[in-house]
N, C-alpha and C positions, 0 to 999 in steps of 0.2 A: 402695750410691750408686743415686740416681733415676735411671729414663729420662731426663729431664729434663736434669739432671747429666752422664750418660752421654755425650748426645750433644755438649755443650756443651767438653767436653774434648778437647783435641786429642790424635789418634789416628795412630798411626803409619799412613802409608800402604805397602801390603805390594805391591811391582811383581813380575810374573814375570820369573823367571830368564832371563839374555841368553845367548844361544850364546858358548861358553867360546873365547876367542881361538883355542884349537889345534883348534877344529872351524870355523871360519871358511868352509872350502873344501866343507863341506856344505850351504850357504846359510843360509836362516834357523830357527829352531828353532821347529817346530811348537808351536802353543798348542792348549791343550783346545778353544776355539771351533771352530779350524781343522778339529782331528781330527773334530768332532762333524758340521758339514758334509762333511767326505770321506768320512765313511761313513756319513751319512744317502742322498749321491749316490749307494756303493757299494750299498746295499743295494735301493734305488729301481730300480737298473739289473736287479740279479740278481730281483727279483721279475718284473720286467718277462721277461726272457729264460724263466724259467721260466711266465711265461703263454703265453709262445708253443711252448714245450714241449710243454705238456699241450695245446693246440689242435691242434697238429701230430699229437699221439699220435691223438687223439678224430675228427682231421678226416676225414669220410665223402670216398671218393676218387671217386664219382660226382655228386657238389652241381654243383652249375653256377649261376653270376647272370651275367646282362646285363653287368655292368660290367667280366666279363673279356676282354669283345671289344672295349672301349673303351683299357686298360692293357697294358701292355708292360713286358721288362724290358731294362739296358743292362747287357750287364757282370754279368751275374747280381743285379743291383738292381733290384728294382720302381719302374716308373714312369709314375705317373697323370695324367692330365691335369686339372689342378686349376680351369681356368677354359675357359670357351665361347672367346674371342679366339682361341686357339693351338689351335682344332680343323679349322681349314681352314689349306692352306700359301697363302702369297702369289701364286701362279701360280692357284689357284683362289678366291681372292677378286677377283683380277682380270676371273675369267670368267665369274663371278657379276655384277660389276658391269657387263660386259658387257651381258650378259643382260639388266640390269634398264631399262638405259640405251633397248634396243632394247624392251622392254616399252610401256615410257612413249610412247616414238616413235609406237609402233602406236597408243597410244591415245589419242593428241592428232592424228592423221590419223582417226581416226575420228570424231571430236570434232569436228573441221573437217571433215569432208565433211556430218555432220548440220545443222552450222550452217548450212552453206549452200543444202541441201537444205529448213530451214527459210524461210528470206530467201528461196526461190525460190518458195514458198509461199507466203507475206506478201502476196505482190502481188494473189493472188486475191480477198484477203479485204478490202484496202484499209490506206492507213497511219493509224499511229493520230493524225498529226500534218494542219494542212488543207494541202493540196498546191495549187498553183499554175500556174496553164495558160498558158505566155508566148505571144503571139500577136504577129508582128512585122509592121510597117507602114511603107508608103511614105513618106509625109510626116506631120509634127505636125497636120497637119488631118483625115489619114484618122484618127489615134489620138485627136481628141476626138470623132470621129463615130463612133467604130467601138460597132459594134452585136453583143454578142456571141449574141444568139438569131438575127440572120440569119446571121452567119458561120458558127453550127454547125446553122444548120436544125431548129431544135428551139424549143420551148413558152420562156416567159420562168421560168416555174415550174421548168426542169428545167434552166436554165443553171447554177446553184452546184453541182448533183452532180458526183462525182467520178468514177461509176459510175453504168452500165445508165441509160443519157441517151439517150432513141430519138430520132430526129430524125422531120419533121411527113410524111414518106410512111408509116414505118412508124405512125406514130400513125393514119391513115387506113385501115391495115386491120385488116379486124374480127380476124383471127386476134391479130393483134400485141397489139391494146388489150384485149382478154380476157384475154391471157397477162399482160399488165403488171396489171388488174385484180387476177386472181389473189393476184398477189406484193404485192398494196396498195401499187402503183404509182401509180395514175391514178385519178382520178374522187375524187368527195368521199365516197362510201360506203366507201371503203377506205384513211380518215385512219388510221383505230384500228389496222387493221392494217400499214399504214407505219410508225408509229410503234414496236408490239412489235417489228417487223423491223430496225428500226433501234437500238433498245436491246439485243437477239439479236445484230445484227453489232457494236454495240460492246462486248459481252460477249465476245465471239469474240477482234476484235481486242485486250482487254486479256489476254485470256491467253494468247495465240496470242503475244503480243509479249513475255509475261513467261517463258515457255517459251524462246523464242529467247534473251533475256537471260542466261536462264539456263545454259544450253547454250554460248553466248559467252565467257559468265566462265570457266565450266570449260576451255573449250579453250586461255583463254590460259593460265591456272594451267598447266595440262598442258606447254603453249608455255614456259613460263618453266623449270618442272620441269625438262623436256628438256635445255635450254641450261643451267643449272645443274649437273645433272649428268657433261652431254659435257665442263665446263668443270674441276669436280672431279676428273672420270675423266684431263683432261692435266695438270693441276697436280700429279696424285698420280704419276705413271709418267712425264712427260717430265721426262727430264735436263739439267742445264744450269743455270745461274746467273739467276734470275728477283726480281724484284723485286713487292711487293704496294701499288699507288695505290689510296688511296680517295678518289675524287671526291663535293664536294657539289653537286648540283643546285640551279638556282634557286629549284624550288618544296620546297627543304628535305629531299629525300632523298638519299641517298648510291646512290655506284655504284662496286663494288670490281672492279679488272681487274688483270692482271699483263702484266709487260713480262719477255721475255727478252732477256738479253745476247746481240750479234750474235756469233756463232761461224763462224769461217771453216768450211765444210764441205771435207772431202777430194774 
């Protein structure tokens, strides 16, 4: 009979012997596949125990590993820290977070003082925008006839200056005029020097205000970080029922805050 015909003929299906009725109290009858799995598991454990016995027999009693300092045993069972999350206790984490908040507060205070110092120093350099000098008069007629050169007692060419605006009495002084000429502030011969000085002053103003803006933004960020960290500390460790509320501002940004349920204190 060919193989094709052998496969075409229906053959009897042999089933495994079931558990006899008088042995039902012993449970299901173990089949060969169940025995194979049980035998493999048994030999796997046996090999592991033999390997540990060999390691214990050949162990050096003087060997040392730094991992031994991080592990411990409980009731004779070896327990190792598998992650860094449980490295510190809850009290240690609380102290560390408190120290972080204090450090950020210290840095925010340092930056705020630095910004205030830069702001004071900017007055000696001049403002980046055009400043105004408001003069109050009694009547509208005086406002129409107001003469800035006469009011400030200076030359008309120097009225528009926001700094180093000498009076006529100072211009009459020979020493003062020499000082002004040396800085390029008076006379036609110092015109080029005056232009160079104004350009240099403009560069100084730009650099100073750029530095001031950078430190000011850093101080604001540190202040915001301090407030956020303090809030996180309160949220994490303060007990009581609290509700998280998210509010949308008119400019599109969102503000999140928490509201605690009122409780009567003893």
